[in-house]
MDTraj code that builds the backbone (N, CA, C; nanometers):
import mdtraj as md
import numpy as np

residues = "MET VAL LYS ARG TYR THR GLU ASP GLN ARG GLY ARG ILE GLY GLU LYS LEU LEU ASP LEU GLY ASN ILE ALA ALA GLY ALA LEU LEU PHE GLY GLN PHE ILE SER ASP ARG PRO PHE HIS LEU LEU ILE ALA VAL LEU GLY ILE LEU ALA VAL ILE VAL LEU TYR LEU VAL GLY LEU TRP VAL MET ARG GLY GLY GLU".split()
xyz = np.array([
    [-4.8505, -17.8423, -6.5701],
    [-4.9096, -17.7029, -6.6243],
    [-4.7674, -17.6014, -6.5161],
    [-4.7242, -17.5395, -6.6698],
    [-4.6118, -17.4816, -6.6099],
    [-4.7051, -17.2998, -6.5236],
    [-4.6197, -17.2998, -6.4490],
    [-4.6758, -17.1068, -6.3970],
    [-4.5700, -17.0111, -6.4715],
    [-4.6240, -16.8817, -6.5131],
    [-4.5509, -16.8013, -6.6036],
    [-4.6185, -16.7438, -6.5164],
    [-4.4242, -16.6766, -6.4522],
    [-4.4802, -16.5323, -6.3667],
    [-4.4836, -16.3986, -6.4681],
    [-4.5194, -16.2626, -6.5036],
    [-4.5454, -16.1908, -6.5163],
    [-4.4096, -16.1098, -6.5238],
    [-4.3742, -16.0236, -6.6014],
    [-4.2448, -15.9187, -6.5924],
    [-4.2161, -15.8856, -6.4438],
    [-4.2350, -15.8248, -6.4149],
    [-4.2384, -15.7563, -6.2991],
    [-4.2702, -15.8682, -6.1743],
    [-4.2752, -15.9318, -6.2355],
    [-4.2065, -16.1272, -6.0483],
    [-4.1477, -16.1637, -6.1258],
    [-4.0731, -16.1615, -6.1969],
    [-3.9503, -16.2130, -6.2245],
    [-3.8223, -16.0841, -6.2161],
    [-3.8427, -15.9974, -6.1845],
    [-3.7585, -15.8580, -6.1771],
    [-3.7778, -15.8817, -6.0638],
    [-3.8767, -15.8584, -5.9903],
    [-3.8648, -15.8363, -5.8181],
    [-3.7911, -15.9941, -5.7577],
    [-3.7840, -16.0849, -5.8454],
    [-3.7372, -16.2357, -5.7844],
    [-3.5463, -16.2265, -5.8293],
    [-3.5656, -16.1931, -5.9489],
    [-3.4585, -16.1717, -6.0163],
    [-3.3620, -16.0888, -5.9235],
    [-3.4198, -15.9991, -5.8728],
    [-3.3682, -15.8578, -5.7816],
    [-3.3245, -15.9386, -5.6837],
    [-3.3744, -16.0197, -5.5897],
    [-3.3799, -16.0854, -5.4283],
    [-3.2613, -16.1834, -5.4699],
    [-3.2889, -16.2175, -5.6124],
    [-3.1611, -16.3895, -5.6053],
    [-2.9767, -16.1984, -5.5512],
    [-3.0165, -16.1022, -5.6778],
    [-2.8916, -16.0549, -5.6570],
    [-2.8475, -15.9938, -5.5077],
    [-2.9835, -15.9737, -5.4415],
    [-2.9653, -15.9225, -5.3315],
    [-2.8439, -16.0711, -5.2451],
    [-2.9224, -16.1775, -5.2676],
    [-2.8707, -16.3285, -5.1618],
    [-2.7780, -16.3062, -5.2119],
    [-2.6973, -16.2878, -5.3534],
    [-2.5917, -16.2972, -5.3352],
    [-2.5183, -16.1873, -5.3008],
    [-2.5221, -16.0180, -5.2271],
    [-2.4499, -15.9574, -5.1702],
    [-2.4737, -16.0381, -5.0401],
    [-2.5436, -16.1377, -5.0034],
    [-2.5100, -16.1443, -4.8316],
    [-2.4418, -16.2441, -4.8452],
    [-2.4774, -16.2975, -4.9688],
    [-2.3462, -16.4519, -4.8827],
    [-2.2498, -16.4157, -4.9611],
    [-2.1689, -16.2787, -4.9886],
    [-2.0185, -16.2166, -5.0310],
    [-2.0061, -16.1696, -4.9197],
    [-2.1069, -16.0908, -4.7929],
    [-2.0633, -16.0337, -4.7438],
    [-2.0587, -16.1749, -4.5827],
    [-2.1415, -16.2457, -4.5776],
    [-2.1412, -16.3269, -4.5050],
    [-2.0203, -16.4077, -4.5021],
    [-1.9989, -16.4719, -4.6192],
    [-1.9255, -16.6043, -4.6842],
    [-1.7397, -16.4828, -4.6911],
    [-1.7391, -16.3512, -4.7366],
    [-1.6370, -16.3274, -4.8177],
    [-1.5514, -16.1998, -4.6735],
    [-1.6347, -16.1672, -4.6771],
    [-1.5685, -16.0291, -4.6256],
    [-1.5975, -16.0238, -4.4896],
    [-1.6901, -16.1348, -4.3970],
    [-1.7350, -16.1659, -4.2890],
    [-1.5659, -16.2390, -4.2585],
    [-1.5025, -16.2953, -4.3161],
    [-1.3631, -16.3267, -4.3032],
    [-1.2674, -16.2361, -4.2322],
    [-1.2791, -16.1490, -4.3541],
    [-1.1454, -16.0601, -4.2885],
    [-1.1758, -15.9638, -4.1093],
    [-1.3573, -15.9354, -4.0525],
    [-1.3956, -15.8914, -3.9288],
    [-1.3519, -15.9687, -3.7875],
    [-1.3265, -16.0917, -3.8962],
    [-1.3353, -16.2164, -3.7468],
    [-1.2111, -16.2494, -3.7503],
    [-1.2294, -16.2924, -3.5754],
    [-1.1174, -16.3268, -3.4814],
    [-1.0233, -16.4141, -3.5560],
    [-1.1545, -16.5157, -3.6612],
    [-1.0927, -16.6807, -3.6904],
    [-0.9353, -16.6001, -3.8429],
    [-0.8933, -16.7380, -3.8099],
    [-0.7743, -16.7436, -3.9330],
    [-0.8522, -16.7745, -4.1335],
    [-0.8144, -16.6739, -4.1509],
    [-0.9127, -16.6860, -4.2644],
    [-0.8886, -16.8575, -4.3706],
    [-0.9801, -16.8726, -4.3978],
    [-1.0111, -17.0359, -4.4611],
    [-1.0672, -17.0041, -4.6046],
    [-0.9708, -17.0921, -4.6940],
    [-0.9765, -17.0943, -4.8202],
    [-1.1053, -17.1462, -4.9524],
    [-1.0981, -17.2452, -4.8312],
    [-1.2637, -17.2679, -4.8710],
    [-1.3943, -17.2561, -4.8783],
    [-1.3898, -17.1782, -4.8117],
    [-1.5097, -17.0782, -4.7276],
    [-1.5136, -16.9516, -4.8314],
    [-1.4006, -16.8864, -4.8716],
    [-1.4018, -16.8098, -4.9755],
    [-1.4098, -16.8552, -5.0811],
    [-1.4003, -16.9210, -5.1290],
    [-1.4135, -16.9884, -5.2240],
    [-1.5609, -17.0112, -5.2468],
    [-1.6413, -17.1136, -5.1328],
    [-1.8008, -17.1206, -5.1580],
    [-1.8062, -16.9785, -5.1621],
    [-1.8031, -16.8677, -5.1206],
    [-1.8989, -16.7780, -5.1646],
    [-1.8922, -16.7280, -5.3082],
    [-1.7597, -16.6749, -5.3421],
    [-1.7819, -16.6528, -5.4558],
    [-1.8282, -16.7537, -5.5806],
    [-1.8833, -16.9057, -5.5482],
    [-1.9065, -16.9940, -5.6084],
    [-2.0432, -16.9196, -5.6217],
    [-2.1178, -16.8715, -5.4532],
    [-2.2489, -16.8981, -5.4476],
    [-2.2993, -16.7146, -5.5244],
    [-2.1866, -16.6137, -5.4977],
    [-2.2230, -16.5641, -5.5605],
    [-2.2606, -16.4576, -5.7191],
    [-2.1303, -16.5806, -5.7872],
    [-2.1803, -16.6180, -5.8984],
    [-2.3152, -16.6763, -5.9637],
    [-2.3289, -16.7839, -5.8507],
    [-2.4288, -16.8883, -5.9026],
    [-2.5925, -16.8090, -5.8770],
    [-2.5690, -16.6976, -5.8204],
    [-2.6558, -16.6634, -5.7250],
    [-2.7151, -16.5329, -5.8724],
    [-2.5883, -16.4498, -5.8404],
    [-2.6234, -16.3905, -6.0270],
    [-2.6196, -16.4421, -6.1152],
    [-2.6541, -16.5526, -6.1726],
    [-2.6104, -16.5289, -6.2814],
    [-2.7499, -16.6251, -6.2958],
    [-2.8288, -16.7005, -6.1989],
    [-2.9135, -16.7739, -6.1771],
    [-3.0756, -16.5975, -6.2053],
    [-3.0163, -16.5122, -6.0602],
    [-3.0845, -16.4116, -6.0675],
    [-3.1133, -16.3039, -6.2601],
    [-2.9762, -16.3215, -6.3207],
    [-2.9514, -16.2102, -6.4447],
    [-3.1137, -16.3254, -6.5005],
    [-3.0706, -16.4617, -6.5101],
    [-3.1362, -16.5550, -6.6180],
    [-3.2934, -16.5317, -6.5878],
    [-3.3294, -16.5500, -6.4575],
    [-3.4554, -16.5059, -6.3997],
    [-3.4911, -16.3944, -6.4797],
    [-3.4552, -16.2850, -6.4528],
    [-3.4923, -16.1404, -6.5100],
    [-3.5282, -16.1334, -6.6487],
    [-3.4680, -16.1954, -6.7679],
    [-3.4746, -16.2410, -6.8829],
    [-3.4946, -16.3347, -6.9050],
    [-3.6488, -16.3592, -6.8315],
    [-3.7616, -16.4917, -6.8488],
    [-3.7132, -16.6224, -6.8600],
    [-3.5506, -16.6881, -6.7936],
    [-3.5476, -16.7928, -6.7942],
    [-3.5703, -16.8796, -6.9626],
    [-3.4553, -16.7787, -7.0403],
    [-3.4780, -16.8226, -7.1890],
    [-3.3245, -16.8640, -7.1995],
])
top = md.Topology()
chain = top.add_chain()
for i, resn in enumerate(residues, 1):
    res = top.add_residue(resn, chain, resSeq=i)
    for name in ("N", "CA", "C"):
        top.add_atom(name, md.element.get_by_symbol(name[0]), res)
traj = md.Trajectory(xyz[None], top)
């Protein structure tokens, strides 16, 4: 049995995924510029991928998963 979420619930979940994408960008991308450690390209790429995936999934959930 598949649980169906209301439009309001989907909107909230989608927004939180977008927020999580922003946190990932802050931690993995912008955090490198304010730290004392050298810049790591792999971490930056993983941060960009995390942001893209979280934004796409968040928008997909907000649309209703179709």
